[in-house]
N, C-alpha and C positions, 0 to 999 in steps of 0.2 A: 300194709307194710310191706308192699312189693319193694322191689327198687329194679334200677336196670343191672339189666345182665353186665355190660360194660362200662357199667359205672366206675369212673377212678375210686368211687370210696364205697367200697360194698359194706354189707351189714356185719355186723359180730360177727364172729367163728368163719365165715364164708372169706376165701385168698382168688378162686376164680370161678366163676358162673359158666357153665357150660349146657343149652338146650338141647334134651334129650328127643334124640330122633334116630329113627330105624335105619337111617344110611349109615351113622356112624357107632349103634349102640346096639344093633340087633340083635349081637346075639352077648350082649353084657348082662352082669347079675349084681346084682346090691346084697351084701351081706350087714347081718344084725350085730349087736355087740353087747356085752353088759358095761363095758367101760369106757365113759363118755372122756376121752382124753381132752376135748378141744373144750370141757368146761372146768379142768381142773385149776388153772390158772386165773379165771375169772369171776370176782365180786359179787356183779351183778350182774341180773339177766333181766331183758324186758318178762313184762307180762299182761296178758290180756285179761279185762273184766271178768270173764267167765273161770277165771281161776283164783280169783280172789279169796273166795270161799275156803277153799283146799289150801291154797296157799300161805292164807292168814294163819294155819296153825303150825306153818313151820318156820317162815322167815318172817321179819320185816319186810312189811311193803313200803317202798319210800318212791317220790318222784325224780327224776334227773333234773338238774340245773336247765337254765336256757330258756328261749322263747316255746321252744315247741317240745314241753314237757312226757316225760314218756315212764309208766309204771315199773317199777323195777323189784325183783326178788332182791333182797341183800343177802348176800351169803356166804360175805367176810368184810373185814372191818378197814382193808386194804386193797390196793391195788395190787393184784396177783395173789393173793390169799381167797381160797376157797375153801373154808371148815366143814363141808358137805361132800369133798372131793378129795381123793388121795392124789399123786405126783401121777400114778398110772391112769387114772381117770376112774376109778372103784369108786362106787357112790355107798355114801352110810345108808343101812339098813333103814328102809319106811321113811324114807323122805322123797317127798312130793318132786319130783321131774317138772319144771316149765315146758308147757308146750314148745315155745322157741326151741328149748334143747332137743324135743324127740324130733322134730322136724329134720334136725341136721343130718346127712346133708344137702337135704332136697328144700326148692325153696321155689315159688313162683316168682315171675319176672318178666318185664320189659326186655325182649329180645335188643330194641334200639330204643331211643328217647321218644322218638317220632309213633312207634307204634303203643295202639291204645290194648294191647291182646297182651295177657299174662300166659306163659310157657312156664312149662315142669322145666325146673334147671336141677344142676344138682354141682356141688364144690370139685371141681376137677383134678385139685389135689390131694382129697380123701383117699382112703384107701376101703373104704364102703362100698364102692362104686367101681367095676370095671369088669376086662375079659377075665371072670374068673372058670375054673371049671364047676366050685361049689355055688353057694347062695341061690338066689331068686330072679327068674328070668324078667328082664324088664319088658321083653316083648314076648308073645305066643305068636308064631307067625308074624306076619305084617300088622297085627296088630297090640296095642301095651297089655301087658298081661293083669290078670287081676291084682294082684298085687302091688303092679305101677298104678294103677285108675284108682285103688285105696290108697297108694301116697298122695296121686293128685287129688283126691276126696280131703283127705286130712288138710292140706294144704290148702286148700281153699275154703275149707272151714274157720282155718286159721287167720286167714284175710277176712274174712266176713268180722270175725272177734276182734280183728286190728282195728276194725270200722267203726265199731262198736266202743271200744277204748276208744279212740279219739276222739268219738263224740263226746263224751262221758269226762273226759280230761280237758274239753273244748266249754263245758260247762264248769268247770271247777275255776276257771280262769275265766270266765265269763263274770260267776262270782265274787272273784278276789280271793278265793279261797286256801290257796298256795303262797304257803312262805315258806322262807331261809329257814330250813330244818335245824335243831341243835340239841343234842342228847347228852346227857351227865350222866355216865356208870360209876360209881361208887365200886372199885375192888374188895372181896372180902376180907384181905388181908389187910385191911384199914390204912393205905396207901392214898396219896393221891388222886383226885377223880379223873376218868379220862372223859373228855369230851368231843364227840362227835360231830361233823359239820359237812357242807359241801351237796346237802340236796335238799329236794323240798318234801313237805309234808302238808297236809290241811288245818289251818288254823279253828282251832275248837273255838276260840272266842266267836269269831266269824261266823260260823256255822252256827253256832247258838242263837243267831243274830239273824238267821235267813227269812226271808217272806213266808208267810205260814204257806200262801200257795206254791210257792217253789217245795217247798218240803212234802206239802199233797202229792205235786206230781213226780218228786223224787222217790216218794214213799210206791205210787203204783208202778212207775218204770223200773225199779230195782236199783236205783241210783243211790237210794240212802242207804242199803244196805252194803253197797261199796266202801262206800265213805265211814261205816259203821267197822269193816273188817280190816279196813287202812289202819283208823285210831285203836284197835283193838293190837293189831299185829306188832306195834310200835315197844311193846311189852317185852316183844321177845329179843330186842337190840342186847338184854344181860345175856341171852342165851348163846347168839353168836359169840358173845366176848369172851363167855366162858369156855365154849368150846376152842377159840382160839387159843385163851391162855392154857386149857389144857394139853394144848399139840405142840406148846412152847414157841408159838408162831409172833410174827412182828405184832407191836400191840401200840403202834402211833397212832397220832389223830389223825383220823379219818379226813382227806382231803378232798374225796370227792368220786365221781365214777365216770366212765369214758360215756357219757351221753350222745356224745358226737356218733360213733361207731356204735352204739344201741340203735339208735334210734333209724325208723325205717321211711 
C-alpha cells in the first residue's frame, strides 16, 4: 500500500508527501489530536484484512469497483457524508477507527519511481507536523526519536497488512466471488425503499459452491473468517442509513466510492 512520494495521484487524505530527514526536520515535532478533520467528508475508508474482525462490528465492509478492488469501511451512504464524524472531525464514541486513518499524516512511500526503498513521509499540508514548541520530537539528536521509530513501525505493519489484503482480494477475484452489489433498505416510515449500488460484495451463491479443498485451505489460512465477517457486516447498512436519517443528512442513491483515490 505504498505510494510514490512525488506521484501525481496521491492516496486518499494526502496532498503533498515529504520524506522526513534530519536536515530539514531536525527540530520538528508532531502533535496528536482527538479530531480527525481529514475524515469528516469521507464516506469510505480502506481496510486491511487484519481489521475485518473489529470493523465488522461497526461498519459494512464493501469492496470498491474496478479491476483492483479494495476493501472499504462504509461510513456513510453518500459522497461527502460520514455519519460517524462531525464536521469538525469529532469522532463518535466507541467507534473503531481504521488504521488507514490513524496513520495519517504519516505513511511509507517511494521517494522516486525508480527507488525500491520506502521512506517515512508525512503530508506537508498537515498542521500535525511542524516546527512547533510543543509536541513530540521527530529526532533525538541525530537519530530518530522513539516516537518516530514507533510511527515507522506502525507504518511498516500497515504495509505488511496491505500485502495480506491484496493477496486475499486476489483470491476472491481468482474464484470469481466478487459481484456488483445492490442492497435495498426499507425506511421505517413506510416510504419507498432506498436502493444502494456502486460497490462490490461477495456473491454468497458462488461462495457456497466453492470447492471443498479451497474451503479447507481458506479455513486454515483465515480467509474463511474474512468472508464471513464481510457478509455479516452488510447487515449494518441499515444502521448507517438510520444514523444518516437521524442527522438529517442526504439520503439519495449511493452512487459509488472514490476507489481510485482510495487504492494504493
